[in-house]
mmCIF file of the protein (N, C-alpha, C, O) and its ligand, coordinates in Angstrom:
data_MODEL
# 
_entry.id   MODEL 
# 
loop_
_entity.id 
_entity.type 
_entity.pdbx_number_of_molecules 
1 polymer     1 
2 non-polymer 1 
# 
_entity_poly.entity_id                      1 
_entity_poly.type                           'polypeptide(L)' 
_entity_poly.nstd_linkage                   no 
_entity_poly.nstd_monomer                   no 
_entity_poly.pdbx_seq_one_letter_code       MTENTLKCPKCKSKNLRKYGFAIVSGGTKKQRHQCIDCGHVFTDETESITEEQL 
_entity_poly.pdbx_seq_one_letter_code_can   MTENTLKCPKCKSKNLRKYGFAIVSGGTKKQRHQCIDCGHVFTDETESITEEQL 
_entity_poly.pdbx_strand_id                 A 
# 
loop_
_entity_poly_seq.entity_id 
_entity_poly_seq.num 
_entity_poly_seq.mon_id 
_entity_poly_seq.hetero 
1 1  MET n 
1 2  THR n 
1 3  GLU n 
1 4  ASN n 
1 5  THR n 
1 6  LEU n 
1 7  LYS n 
1 8  CYS n 
1 9  PRO n 
1 10 LYS n 
1 11 CYS n 
1 12 LYS n 
1 13 SER n 
1 14 LYS n 
1 15 ASN n 
1 16 LEU n 
1 17 ARG n 
1 18 LYS n 
1 19 TYR n 
1 20 GLY n 
1 21 PHE n 
1 22 ALA n 
1 23 ILE n 
1 24 VAL n 
1 25 SER n 
1 26 GLY n 
1 27 GLY n 
1 28 THR n 
1 29 LYS n 
1 30 LYS n 
1 31 GLN n 
1 32 ARG n 
1 33 HIS n 
1 34 GLN n 
1 35 CYS n 
1 36 ILE n 
1 37 ASP n 
1 38 CYS n 
1 39 GLY n 
1 40 HIS n 
1 41 VAL n 
1 42 PHE n 
1 43 THR n 
1 44 ASP n 
1 45 GLU n 
1 46 THR n 
1 47 GLU n 
1 48 SER n 
1 49 ILE n 
1 50 THR n 
1 51 GLU n 
1 52 GLU n 
1 53 GLN n 
1 54 LEU n 
# 
loop_
_struct_asym.id 
_struct_asym.entity_id 
A 1 
B 2 
# 
loop_
_chem_comp.id 
_chem_comp.type 
_chem_comp.mon_nstd_flag 
ALA 'L-peptide linking' y 
ARG 'L-peptide linking' y 
ASN 'L-peptide linking' y 
ASP 'L-peptide linking' y 
CYS 'L-peptide linking' y 
GLN 'L-peptide linking' y 
GLU 'L-peptide linking' y 
GLY 'peptide linking'   y 
HIS 'L-peptide linking' y 
ILE 'L-peptide linking' y 
LEU 'L-peptide linking' y 
LYS 'L-peptide linking' y 
MET 'L-peptide linking' y 
PHE 'L-peptide linking' y 
PRO 'L-peptide linking' y 
SER 'L-peptide linking' y 
THR 'L-peptide linking' y 
TYR 'L-peptide linking' y 
VAL 'L-peptide linking' y 
ZN  non-polymer         . 
# 
_pdbx_entity_nonpoly.entity_id   2 
_pdbx_entity_nonpoly.name        ? 
_pdbx_entity_nonpoly.comp_id     ZN 
# 
_pdbx_nonpoly_scheme.asym_id         B 
_pdbx_nonpoly_scheme.entity_id       2 
_pdbx_nonpoly_scheme.mon_id          ZN 
_pdbx_nonpoly_scheme.ndb_seq_num     1 
_pdbx_nonpoly_scheme.pdb_seq_num     101 
_pdbx_nonpoly_scheme.auth_seq_num    101 
_pdbx_nonpoly_scheme.pdb_mon_id      ZN 
_pdbx_nonpoly_scheme.auth_mon_id     ZN 
_pdbx_nonpoly_scheme.pdb_strand_id   A 
_pdbx_nonpoly_scheme.pdb_ins_code    . 
# 
loop_
_atom_site.group_PDB 
_atom_site.id 
_atom_site.type_symbol 
_atom_site.label_atom_id 
_atom_site.label_alt_id 
_atom_site.label_comp_id 
_atom_site.label_asym_id 
_atom_site.label_entity_id 
_atom_site.label_seq_id 
_atom_site.pdbx_PDB_ins_code 
_atom_site.Cartn_x 
_atom_site.Cartn_y 
_atom_site.Cartn_z 
_atom_site.occupancy 
_atom_site.B_iso_or_equiv 
_atom_site.pdbx_formal_charge 
_atom_site.auth_seq_id 
_atom_site.auth_comp_id 
_atom_site.auth_asym_id 
_atom_site.auth_atom_id 
_atom_site.pdbx_PDB_model_num 
ATOM   1   N  N  . MET A 1 1  ? 0.828  -1.202 0.000   1.00 0.00 ? 1   MET A N  1 
ATOM   2   C  CA . MET A 1 1  ? 0.000  0.000  0.000   1.00 0.00 ? 1   MET A CA 1 
ATOM   3   C  C  . MET A 1 1  ? 0.861  1.250  0.000   1.00 0.00 ? 1   MET A C  1 
ATOM   4   O  O  . MET A 1 1  ? 0.496  2.265  -0.592  1.00 0.00 ? 1   MET A O  1 
ATOM   5   N  N  . THR A 1 2  ? 1.983  1.173  0.653   1.00 0.00 ? 2   THR A N  1 
ATOM   6   C  CA . THR A 1 2  ? 2.894  2.313  0.652   1.00 0.00 ? 2   THR A CA 1 
ATOM   7   C  C  . THR A 1 2  ? 4.216  1.889  0.046   1.00 0.00 ? 2   THR A C  1 
ATOM   8   O  O  . THR A 1 2  ? 4.448  0.707  -0.209  1.00 0.00 ? 2   THR A O  1 
ATOM   9   N  N  . GLU A 1 3  ? 5.050  2.833  -0.175  1.00 0.00 ? 3   GLU A N  1 
ATOM   10  C  CA . GLU A 1 3  ? 6.379  2.517  -0.670  1.00 0.00 ? 3   GLU A CA 1 
ATOM   11  C  C  . GLU A 1 3  ? 7.207  1.925  0.456   1.00 0.00 ? 3   GLU A C  1 
ATOM   12  O  O  . GLU A 1 3  ? 6.772  1.829  1.603   1.00 0.00 ? 3   GLU A O  1 
ATOM   13  N  N  . ASN A 1 4  ? 8.377  1.544  0.095   1.00 0.00 ? 4   ASN A N  1 
ATOM   14  C  CA . ASN A 1 4  ? 9.267  1.004  1.117   1.00 0.00 ? 4   ASN A CA 1 
ATOM   15  C  C  . ASN A 1 4  ? 9.439  1.998  2.261   1.00 0.00 ? 4   ASN A C  1 
ATOM   16  O  O  . ASN A 1 4  ? 9.637  3.193  2.041   1.00 0.00 ? 4   ASN A O  1 
ATOM   17  N  N  . THR A 1 5  ? 9.363  1.499  3.445   1.00 0.00 ? 5   THR A N  1 
ATOM   18  C  CA . THR A 1 5  ? 9.559  2.366  4.596   1.00 0.00 ? 5   THR A CA 1 
ATOM   19  C  C  . THR A 1 5  ? 11.052 2.531  4.842   1.00 0.00 ? 5   THR A C  1 
ATOM   20  O  O  . THR A 1 5  ? 11.617 2.081  5.838   1.00 0.00 ? 5   THR A O  1 
ATOM   21  N  N  . LEU A 1 6  ? 11.642 3.194  3.885   1.00 0.00 ? 6   LEU A N  1 
ATOM   22  C  CA . LEU A 1 6  ? 13.080 3.379  3.939   1.00 0.00 ? 6   LEU A CA 1 
ATOM   23  C  C  . LEU A 1 6  ? 13.408 4.541  4.867   1.00 0.00 ? 6   LEU A C  1 
ATOM   24  O  O  . LEU A 1 6  ? 12.720 5.562  4.888   1.00 0.00 ? 6   LEU A O  1 
ATOM   25  N  N  . LYS A 1 7  ? 14.451 4.359  5.613   1.00 0.00 ? 7   LYS A N  1 
ATOM   26  C  CA . LYS A 1 7  ? 14.850 5.415  6.532   1.00 0.00 ? 7   LYS A CA 1 
ATOM   27  C  C  . LYS A 1 7  ? 16.322 5.717  6.352   1.00 0.00 ? 7   LYS A C  1 
ATOM   28  O  O  . LYS A 1 7  ? 17.121 4.863  5.969   1.00 0.00 ? 7   LYS A O  1 
ATOM   29  N  N  . CYS A 1 8  ? 16.642 6.940  6.638   1.00 0.00 ? 8   CYS A N  1 
ATOM   30  C  CA . CYS A 1 8  ? 18.047 7.319  6.616   1.00 0.00 ? 8   CYS A CA 1 
ATOM   31  C  C  . CYS A 1 8  ? 18.784 6.557  7.730   1.00 0.00 ? 8   CYS A C  1 
ATOM   32  O  O  . CYS A 1 8  ? 18.366 6.601  8.887   1.00 0.00 ? 8   CYS A O  1 
ATOM   33  N  N  . PRO A 1 9  ? 19.877 5.858  7.386   1.00 0.00 ? 9   PRO A N  1 
ATOM   34  C  CA . PRO A 1 9  ? 20.608 5.100  8.397   1.00 0.00 ? 9   PRO A CA 1 
ATOM   35  C  C  . PRO A 1 9  ? 21.332 6.001  9.389   1.00 0.00 ? 9   PRO A C  1 
ATOM   36  O  O  . PRO A 1 9  ? 21.839 5.545  10.414  1.00 0.00 ? 9   PRO A O  1 
ATOM   37  N  N  . LYS A 1 10 ? 21.367 7.251  9.073   1.00 0.00 ? 10  LYS A N  1 
ATOM   38  C  CA . LYS A 1 10 ? 22.136 8.170  9.907   1.00 0.00 ? 10  LYS A CA 1 
ATOM   39  C  C  . LYS A 1 10 ? 21.256 8.902  10.909  1.00 0.00 ? 10  LYS A C  1 
ATOM   40  O  O  . LYS A 1 10 ? 21.583 8.999  12.092  1.00 0.00 ? 10  LYS A O  1 
ATOM   41  N  N  . CYS A 1 11 ? 20.123 9.420  10.409  1.00 0.00 ? 11  CYS A N  1 
ATOM   42  C  CA . CYS A 1 11 ? 19.275 10.221 11.297  1.00 0.00 ? 11  CYS A CA 1 
ATOM   43  C  C  . CYS A 1 11 ? 17.853 9.667  11.396  1.00 0.00 ? 11  CYS A C  1 
ATOM   44  O  O  . CYS A 1 11 ? 16.999 10.243 12.070  1.00 0.00 ? 11  CYS A O  1 
ATOM   45  N  N  . LYS A 1 12 ? 17.607 8.528  10.711  1.00 0.00 ? 12  LYS A N  1 
ATOM   46  C  CA . LYS A 1 12 ? 16.307 7.852  10.773  1.00 0.00 ? 12  LYS A CA 1 
ATOM   47  C  C  . LYS A 1 12 ? 15.182 8.625  10.116  1.00 0.00 ? 12  LYS A C  1 
ATOM   48  O  O  . LYS A 1 12 ? 14.012 8.280  10.279  1.00 0.00 ? 12  LYS A O  1 
ATOM   49  N  N  . SER A 1 13 ? 15.519 9.649  9.389   1.00 0.00 ? 13  SER A N  1 
ATOM   50  C  CA . SER A 1 13 ? 14.483 10.418 8.711   1.00 0.00 ? 13  SER A CA 1 
ATOM   51  C  C  . SER A 1 13 ? 13.905 9.641  7.551   1.00 0.00 ? 13  SER A C  1 
ATOM   52  O  O  . SER A 1 13 ? 14.594 8.830  6.932   1.00 0.00 ? 13  SER A O  1 
ATOM   53  N  N  . LYS A 1 14 ? 12.658 9.883  7.262   1.00 0.00 ? 14  LYS A N  1 
ATOM   54  C  CA . LYS A 1 14 ? 12.025 9.264  6.097   1.00 0.00 ? 14  LYS A CA 1 
ATOM   55  C  C  . LYS A 1 14 ? 11.882 10.259 4.956   1.00 0.00 ? 14  LYS A C  1 
ATOM   56  O  O  . LYS A 1 14 ? 11.278 9.953  3.928   1.00 0.00 ? 14  LYS A O  1 
ATOM   57  N  N  . ASN A 1 15 ? 12.428 11.427 5.138   1.00 0.00 ? 15  ASN A N  1 
ATOM   58  C  CA . ASN A 1 15 ? 12.394 12.419 4.067   1.00 0.00 ? 15  ASN A CA 1 
ATOM   59  C  C  . ASN A 1 15 ? 13.550 12.150 3.113   1.00 0.00 ? 15  ASN A C  1 
ATOM   60  O  O  . ASN A 1 15 ? 14.649 12.682 3.268   1.00 0.00 ? 15  ASN A O  1 
ATOM   61  N  N  . LEU A 1 16 ? 13.270 11.308 2.121   1.00 0.00 ? 16  LEU A N  1 
ATOM   62  C  CA . LEU A 1 16 ? 14.306 10.893 1.202   1.00 0.00 ? 16  LEU A CA 1 
ATOM   63  C  C  . LEU A 1 16 ? 13.950 11.281 -0.216  1.00 0.00 ? 16  LEU A C  1 
ATOM   64  O  O  . LEU A 1 16 ? 12.783 11.487 -0.546  1.00 0.00 ? 16  LEU A O  1 
ATOM   65  N  N  . ARG A 1 17 ? 14.948 11.376 -1.029  1.00 0.00 ? 17  ARG A N  1 
ATOM   66  C  CA . ARG A 1 17 ? 14.697 11.555 -2.448  1.00 0.00 ? 17  ARG A CA 1 
ATOM   67  C  C  . ARG A 1 17 ? 15.647 10.668 -3.217  1.00 0.00 ? 17  ARG A C  1 
ATOM   68  O  O  . ARG A 1 17 ? 16.711 10.295 -2.723  1.00 0.00 ? 17  ARG A O  1 
ATOM   69  N  N  . LYS A 1 18 ? 15.256 10.337 -4.422  1.00 0.00 ? 18  LYS A N  1 
ATOM   70  C  CA . LYS A 1 18 ? 16.099 9.469  -5.227  1.00 0.00 ? 18  LYS A CA 1 
ATOM   71  C  C  . LYS A 1 18 ? 17.339 10.229 -5.666  1.00 0.00 ? 18  LYS A C  1 
ATOM   72  O  O  . LYS A 1 18 ? 17.299 11.430 -5.934  1.00 0.00 ? 18  LYS A O  1 
ATOM   73  N  N  . TYR A 1 19 ? 18.420 9.505  -5.730  1.00 0.00 ? 19  TYR A N  1 
ATOM   74  C  CA . TYR A 1 19 ? 19.705 10.145 -5.970  1.00 0.00 ? 19  TYR A CA 1 
ATOM   75  C  C  . TYR A 1 19 ? 20.503 9.324  -6.979  1.00 0.00 ? 19  TYR A C  1 
ATOM   76  O  O  . TYR A 1 19 ? 21.688 9.055  -6.782  1.00 0.00 ? 19  TYR A O  1 
ATOM   77  N  N  . GLY A 1 20 ? 19.841 8.936  -8.050  1.00 0.00 ? 20  GLY A N  1 
ATOM   78  C  CA . GLY A 1 20 ? 20.545 8.192  -9.089  1.00 0.00 ? 20  GLY A CA 1 
ATOM   79  C  C  . GLY A 1 20 ? 20.772 6.745  -8.692  1.00 0.00 ? 20  GLY A C  1 
ATOM   80  O  O  . GLY A 1 20 ? 20.096 6.199  -7.820  1.00 0.00 ? 20  GLY A O  1 
ATOM   81  N  N  . PHE A 1 21 ? 21.746 6.144  -9.360  1.00 0.00 ? 21  PHE A N  1 
ATOM   82  C  CA . PHE A 1 21 ? 21.999 4.740  -9.102  1.00 0.00 ? 21  PHE A CA 1 
ATOM   83  C  C  . PHE A 1 21 ? 23.458 4.523  -8.768  1.00 0.00 ? 21  PHE A C  1 
ATOM   84  O  O  . PHE A 1 21 ? 24.339 5.271  -9.192  1.00 0.00 ? 21  PHE A O  1 
ATOM   85  N  N  . ALA A 1 22 ? 23.683 3.486  -8.005  1.00 0.00 ? 22  ALA A N  1 
ATOM   86  C  CA . ALA A 1 22 ? 25.044 3.044  -7.752  1.00 0.00 ? 22  ALA A CA 1 
ATOM   87  C  C  . ALA A 1 22 ? 25.266 1.764  -8.541  1.00 0.00 ? 22  ALA A C  1 
ATOM   88  O  O  . ALA A 1 22 ? 24.426 0.864  -8.526  1.00 0.00 ? 22  ALA A O  1 
ATOM   89  N  N  . ILE A 1 23 ? 26.392 1.683  -9.226  1.00 0.00 ? 23  ILE A N  1 
ATOM   90  C  CA . ILE A 1 23 ? 26.725 0.480  -9.969  1.00 0.00 ? 23  ILE A CA 1 
ATOM   91  C  C  . ILE A 1 23 ? 27.715 -0.329 -9.139  1.00 0.00 ? 23  ILE A C  1 
ATOM   92  O  O  . ILE A 1 23 ? 28.826 0.121  -8.858  1.00 0.00 ? 23  ILE A O  1 
ATOM   93  N  N  . VAL A 1 24 ? 27.301 -1.508 -8.760  1.00 0.00 ? 24  VAL A N  1 
ATOM   94  C  CA . VAL A 1 24 ? 28.173 -2.352 -7.965  1.00 0.00 ? 24  VAL A CA 1 
ATOM   95  C  C  . VAL A 1 24 ? 28.874 -3.349 -8.879  1.00 0.00 ? 24  VAL A C  1 
ATOM   96  O  O  . VAL A 1 24 ? 28.540 -3.462 -10.059 1.00 0.00 ? 24  VAL A O  1 
ATOM   97  N  N  . SER A 1 25 ? 29.825 -4.055 -8.341  1.00 0.00 ? 25  SER A N  1 
ATOM   98  C  CA . SER A 1 25 ? 30.554 -5.031 -9.132  1.00 0.00 ? 25  SER A CA 1 
ATOM   99  C  C  . SER A 1 25 ? 29.601 -6.081 -9.693  1.00 0.00 ? 25  SER A C  1 
ATOM   100 O  O  . SER A 1 25 ? 28.766 -6.624 -8.969  1.00 0.00 ? 25  SER A O  1 
ATOM   101 N  N  . GLY A 1 26 ? 29.731 -6.360 -10.970 1.00 0.00 ? 26  GLY A N  1 
ATOM   102 C  CA . GLY A 1 26 ? 28.792 -7.257 -11.621 1.00 0.00 ? 26  GLY A CA 1 
ATOM   103 C  C  . GLY A 1 26 ? 27.822 -6.488 -12.485 1.00 0.00 ? 26  GLY A C  1 
ATOM   104 O  O  . GLY A 1 26 ? 27.078 -7.076 -13.270 1.00 0.00 ? 26  GLY A O  1 
ATOM   105 N  N  . GLY A 1 27 ? 27.825 -5.177 -12.344 1.00 0.00 ? 27  GLY A N  1 
ATOM   106 C  CA . GLY A 1 27 ? 26.991 -4.343 -13.190 1.00 0.00 ? 27  GLY A CA 1 
ATOM   107 C  C  . GLY A 1 27 ? 25.597 -4.138 -12.647 1.00 0.00 ? 27  GLY A C  1 
ATOM   108 O  O  . GLY A 1 27 ? 24.744 -3.580 -13.338 1.00 0.00 ? 27  GLY A O  1 
ATOM   109 N  N  . THR A 1 28 ? 25.347 -4.572 -11.433 1.00 0.00 ? 28  THR A N  1 
ATOM   110 C  CA . THR A 1 28 ? 24.017 -4.398 -10.852 1.00 0.00 ? 28  THR A CA 1 
ATOM   111 C  C  . THR A 1 28 ? 23.789 -2.939 -10.470 1.00 0.00 ? 28  THR A C  1 
ATOM   112 O  O  . THR A 1 28 ? 24.640 -2.296 -9.855  1.00 0.00 ? 28  THR A O  1 
ATOM   113 N  N  . LYS A 1 29 ? 22.638 -2.445 -10.844 1.00 0.00 ? 29  LYS A N  1 
ATOM   114 C  CA . LYS A 1 29 ? 22.297 -1.073 -10.466 1.00 0.00 ? 29  LYS A CA 1 
ATOM   115 C  C  . LYS A 1 29 ? 21.447 -1.103 -9.203  1.00 0.00 ? 29  LYS A C  1 
ATOM   116 O  O  . LYS A 1 29 ? 20.510 -1.890 -9.074  1.00 0.00 ? 29  LYS A O  1 
ATOM   117 N  N  . LYS A 1 30 ? 21.794 -0.247 -8.304  1.00 0.00 ? 30  LYS A N  1 
ATOM   118 C  CA . LYS A 1 30 ? 21.020 -0.145 -7.077  1.00 0.00 ? 30  LYS A CA 1 
ATOM   119 C  C  . LYS A 1 30 ? 20.580 1.300  -6.890  1.00 0.00 ? 30  LYS A C  1 
ATOM   120 O  O  . LYS A 1 30 ? 21.342 2.241  -7.111  1.00 0.00 ? 30  LYS A O  1 
ATOM   121 N  N  . GLN A 1 31 ? 19.352 1.439  -6.485  1.00 0.00 ? 31  GLN A N  1 
ATOM   122 C  CA . GLN A 1 31 ? 18.839 2.789  -6.263  1.00 0.00 ? 31  GLN A CA 1 
ATOM   123 C  C  . GLN A 1 31 ? 19.549 3.441  -5.093  1.00 0.00 ? 31  GLN A C  1 
ATOM   124 O  O  . GLN A 1 31 ? 19.744 2.831  -4.042  1.00 0.00 ? 31  GLN A O  1 
ATOM   125 N  N  . ARG A 1 32 ? 19.924 4.669  -5.291  1.00 0.00 ? 32  ARG A N  1 
ATOM   126 C  CA . ARG A 1 32 ? 20.518 5.419  -4.194  1.00 0.00 ? 32  ARG A CA 1 
ATOM   127 C  C  . ARG A 1 32 ? 19.523 6.468  -3.741  1.00 0.00 ? 32  ARG A C  1 
ATOM   128 O  O  . ARG A 1 32 ? 18.669 6.924  -4.502  1.00 0.00 ? 32  ARG A O  1 
ATOM   129 N  N  . HIS A 1 33 ? 19.659 6.827  -2.501  1.00 0.00 ? 33  HIS A N  1 
ATOM   130 C  CA . HIS A 1 33 ? 18.760 7.821  -1.932  1.00 0.00 ? 33  HIS A CA 1 
ATOM   131 C  C  . HIS A 1 33 ? 19.569 8.856  -1.170  1.00 0.00 ? 33  HIS A C  1 
ATOM   132 O  O  . HIS A 1 33 ? 20.648 8.577  -0.646  1.00 0.00 ? 33  HIS A O  1 
ATOM   133 N  N  . GLN A 1 34 ? 19.023 10.039 -1.127  1.00 0.00 ? 34  GLN A N  1 
ATOM   134 C  CA . GLN A 1 34 ? 19.643 11.071 -0.313  1.00 0.00 ? 34  GLN A CA 1 
ATOM   135 C  C  . GLN A 1 34 ? 18.650 11.524 0.727   1.00 0.00 ? 34  GLN A C  1 
ATOM   136 O  O  . GLN A 1 34 ? 17.480 11.764 0.429   1.00 0.00 ? 34  GLN A O  1 
ATOM   137 N  N  . CYS A 1 35 ? 19.115 11.635 1.925   1.00 0.00 ? 35  CYS A N  1 
ATOM   138 C  CA . CYS A 1 35 ? 18.291 12.143 3.007   1.00 0.00 ? 35  CYS A CA 1 
ATOM   139 C  C  . CYS A 1 35 ? 18.172 13.649 2.883   1.00 0.00 ? 35  CYS A C  1 
ATOM   140 O  O  . CYS A 1 35 ? 19.175 14.359 2.811   1.00 0.00 ? 35  CYS A O  1 
ATOM   141 N  N  . ILE A 1 36 ? 16.949 14.126 2.860   1.00 0.00 ? 36  ILE A N  1 
ATOM   142 C  CA . ILE A 1 36 ? 16.736 15.563 2.733   1.00 0.00 ? 36  ILE A CA 1 
ATOM   143 C  C  . ILE A 1 36 ? 17.133 16.272 4.022   1.00 0.00 ? 36  ILE A C  1 
ATOM   144 O  O  . ILE A 1 36 ? 17.575 17.420 3.997   1.00 0.00 ? 36  ILE A O  1 
ATOM   145 N  N  . ASP A 1 37 ? 16.975 15.596 5.122   1.00 0.00 ? 37  ASP A N  1 
ATOM   146 C  CA . ASP A 1 37 ? 17.242 16.236 6.409   1.00 0.00 ? 37  ASP A CA 1 
ATOM   147 C  C  . ASP A 1 37 ? 18.731 16.425 6.682   1.00 0.00 ? 37  ASP A C  1 
ATOM   148 O  O  . ASP A 1 37 ? 19.159 17.497 7.110   1.00 0.00 ? 37  ASP A O  1 
ATOM   149 N  N  . CYS A 1 38 ? 19.515 15.376 6.432   1.00 0.00 ? 38  CYS A N  1 
ATOM   150 C  CA . CYS A 1 38 ? 20.928 15.485 6.791   1.00 0.00 ? 38  CYS A CA 1 
ATOM   151 C  C  . CYS A 1 38 ? 21.863 15.395 5.586   1.00 0.00 ? 38  CYS A C  1 
ATOM   152 O  O  . CYS A 1 38 ? 23.063 15.643 5.702   1.00 0.00 ? 38  CYS A O  1 
ATOM   153 N  N  . GLY A 1 39 ? 21.302 15.038 4.430   1.00 0.00 ? 39  GLY A N  1 
ATOM   154 C  CA . GLY A 1 39 ? 22.114 15.016 3.227   1.00 0.00 ? 39  GLY A CA 1 
ATOM   155 C  C  . GLY A 1 39 ? 22.897 13.731 3.014   1.00 0.00 ? 39  GLY A C  1 
ATOM   156 O  O  . GLY A 1 39 ? 23.670 13.622 2.062   1.00 0.00 ? 39  GLY A O  1 
ATOM   157 N  N  . HIS A 1 40 ? 22.702 12.775 3.878   1.00 0.00 ? 40  HIS A N  1 
ATOM   158 C  CA . HIS A 1 40 ? 23.412 11.510 3.770   1.00 0.00 ? 40  HIS A CA 1 
ATOM   159 C  C  . HIS A 1 40 ? 22.926 10.737 2.542   1.00 0.00 ? 40  HIS A C  1 
ATOM   160 O  O  . HIS A 1 40 ? 21.726 10.662 2.276   1.00 0.00 ? 40  HIS A O  1 
ATOM   161 N  N  . VAL A 1 41 ? 23.874 10.166 1.801   1.00 0.00 ? 41  VAL A N  1 
ATOM   162 C  CA . VAL A 1 41 ? 23.536 9.394  0.608   1.00 0.00 ? 41  VAL A CA 1 
ATOM   163 C  C  . VAL A 1 41 ? 23.814 7.929  0.876   1.00 0.00 ? 41  VAL A C  1 
ATOM   164 O  O  . VAL A 1 41 ? 24.868 7.567  1.398   1.00 0.00 ? 41  VAL A O  1 
ATOM   165 N  N  . PHE A 1 42 ? 22.854 7.088  0.513   1.00 0.00 ? 42  PHE A N  1 
ATOM   166 C  CA . PHE A 1 42 ? 23.015 5.666  0.773   1.00 0.00 ? 42  PHE A CA 1 
ATOM   167 C  C  . PHE A 1 42 ? 22.225 4.865  -0.244  1.00 0.00 ? 42  PHE A C  1 
ATOM   168 O  O  . PHE A 1 42 ? 21.341 5.396  -0.916  1.00 0.00 ? 42  PHE A O  1 
ATOM   169 N  N  . THR A 1 43 ? 22.543 3.596  -0.352  1.00 0.00 ? 43  THR A N  1 
ATOM   170 C  CA . THR A 1 43 ? 21.770 2.711  -1.206  1.00 0.00 ? 43  THR A CA 1 
ATOM   171 C  C  . THR A 1 43 ? 20.707 2.028  -0.363  1.00 0.00 ? 43  THR A C  1 
ATOM   172 O  O  . THR A 1 43 ? 20.813 1.967  0.861   1.00 0.00 ? 43  THR A O  1 
ATOM   173 N  N  . ASP A 1 44 ? 19.686 1.517  -1.028  1.00 0.00 ? 44  ASP A N  1 
ATOM   174 C  CA . ASP A 1 44 ? 18.578 0.921  -0.281  1.00 0.00 ? 44  ASP A CA 1 
ATOM   175 C  C  . ASP A 1 44 ? 18.811 -0.568 -0.014  1.00 0.00 ? 44  ASP A C  1 
ATOM   176 O  O  . ASP A 1 44 ? 17.878 -1.296 0.326   1.00 0.00 ? 44  ASP A O  1 
ATOM   177 N  N  . GLU A 1 45 ? 20.030 -1.003 -0.168  1.00 0.00 ? 45  GLU A N  1 
ATOM   178 C  CA . GLU A 1 45 ? 20.349 -2.395 0.130   1.00 0.00 ? 45  GLU A CA 1 
ATOM   179 C  C  . GLU A 1 45 ? 21.113 -2.450 1.442   1.00 0.00 ? 45  GLU A C  1 
ATOM   180 O  O  . GLU A 1 45 ? 21.841 -1.525 1.802   1.00 0.00 ? 45  GLU A O  1 
ATOM   181 N  N  . THR A 1 46 ? 20.931 -3.544 2.134   1.00 0.00 ? 46  THR A N  1 
ATOM   182 C  CA . THR A 1 46 ? 21.650 -3.685 3.397   1.00 0.00 ? 46  THR A CA 1 
ATOM   183 C  C  . THR A 1 46 ? 22.834 -4.633 3.238   1.00 0.00 ? 46  THR A C  1 
ATOM   184 O  O  . THR A 1 46 ? 23.297 -5.250 4.197   1.00 0.00 ? 46  THR A O  1 
ATOM   185 N  N  . GLU A 1 47 ? 23.308 -4.729 1.993   1.00 0.00 ? 47  GLU A N  1 
ATOM   186 C  CA . GLU A 1 47 ? 24.493 -5.542 1.764   1.00 0.00 ? 47  GLU A CA 1 
ATOM   187 C  C  . GLU A 1 47 ? 25.734 -4.753 2.151   1.00 0.00 ? 47  GLU A C  1 
ATOM   188 O  O  . GLU A 1 47 ? 25.671 -3.576 2.507   1.00 0.00 ? 47  GLU A O  1 
ATOM   189 N  N  . SER A 1 48 ? 26.848 -5.438 2.069   1.00 0.00 ? 48  SER A N  1 
ATOM   190 C  CA . SER A 1 48 ? 28.089 -4.797 2.491   1.00 0.00 ? 48  SER A CA 1 
ATOM   191 C  C  . SER A 1 48 ? 28.635 -3.935 1.365   1.00 0.00 ? 48  SER A C  1 
ATOM   192 O  O  . SER A 1 48 ? 29.705 -4.197 0.815   1.00 0.00 ? 48  SER A O  1 
ATOM   193 N  N  . ILE A 1 49 ? 27.884 -2.918 1.044   1.00 0.00 ? 49  ILE A N  1 
ATOM   194 C  CA . ILE A 1 49 ? 28.330 -1.973 0.024   1.00 0.00 ? 49  ILE A CA 1 
ATOM   195 C  C  . ILE A 1 49 ? 29.032 -0.813 0.740   1.00 0.00 ? 49  ILE A C  1 
ATOM   196 O  O  . ILE A 1 49 ? 28.653 -0.393 1.834   1.00 0.00 ? 49  ILE A O  1 
ATOM   197 N  N  . THR A 1 50 ? 30.035 -0.339 0.087   1.00 0.00 ? 50  THR A N  1 
ATOM   198 C  CA . THR A 1 50 ? 30.751 0.786  0.675   1.00 0.00 ? 50  THR A CA 1 
ATOM   199 C  C  . THR A 1 50 ? 29.869 2.014  0.699   1.00 0.00 ? 50  THR A C  1 
ATOM   200 O  O  . THR A 1 50 ? 29.387 2.458  -0.343  1.00 0.00 ? 50  THR A O  1 
ATOM   201 N  N  . GLU A 1 51 ? 29.661 2.548  1.845   1.00 0.00 ? 51  GLU A N  1 
ATOM   202 C  CA . GLU A 1 51 ? 28.874 3.763  1.950   1.00 0.00 ? 51  GLU A CA 1 
ATOM   203 C  C  . GLU A 1 51 ? 29.759 4.977  1.704   1.00 0.00 ? 51  GLU A C  1 
ATOM   204 O  O  . GLU A 1 51 ? 30.962 4.978  1.967   1.00 0.00 ? 51  GLU A O  1 
ATOM   205 N  N  . GLU A 1 52 ? 29.118 5.981  1.201   1.00 0.00 ? 52  GLU A N  1 
ATOM   206 C  CA . GLU A 1 52 ? 29.852 7.226  1.032   1.00 0.00 ? 52  GLU A CA 1 
ATOM   207 C  C  . GLU A 1 52 ? 29.750 8.027  2.312   1.00 0.00 ? 52  GLU A C  1 
ATOM   208 O  O  . GLU A 1 52 ? 28.669 8.433  2.739   1.00 0.00 ? 52  GLU A O  1 
ATOM   209 N  N  . GLN A 1 53 ? 30.880 8.234  2.896   1.00 0.00 ? 53  GLN A N  1 
ATOM   210 C  CA . GLN A 1 53 ? 30.880 9.035  4.120   1.00 0.00 ? 53  GLN A CA 1 
ATOM   211 C  C  . GLN A 1 53 ? 31.870 10.168 3.943   1.00 0.00 ? 53  GLN A C  1 
ATOM   212 O  O  . GLN A 1 53 ? 33.066 9.943  3.761   1.00 0.00 ? 53  GLN A O  1 
ATOM   213 N  N  . LEU A 1 54 ? 31.376 11.349 3.996   1.00 0.00 ? 54  LEU A N  1 
ATOM   214 C  CA . LEU A 1 54 ? 32.238 12.497 3.783   1.00 0.00 ? 54  LEU A CA 1 
ATOM   215 C  C  . LEU A 1 54 ? 32.872 12.942 5.089   1.00 0.00 ? 54  LEU A C  1 
ATOM   216 O  O  . LEU A 1 54 ? 33.638 13.905 5.107   1.00 0.00 ? 54  LEU A O  1 
HETATM 217 ZN ZN . ZN  B 2 .  ? 19.471 11.623 7.416   1.00 0.00 2 101 ZN  A ZN 1 
# 
């Protein structure tokens, strides 16, 4: 009924926007999201992908 209840892993905010795709090894595209509240960018997978941390 609703979209994924995705939350920012940093501040737990649900104010997210799509932020392009991340290409992982193997050519798989994964949706990336940016938190509007804190600006943190992350993928919506909980695999061991390298997060971007500035
Ligand atoms: Zn956040």
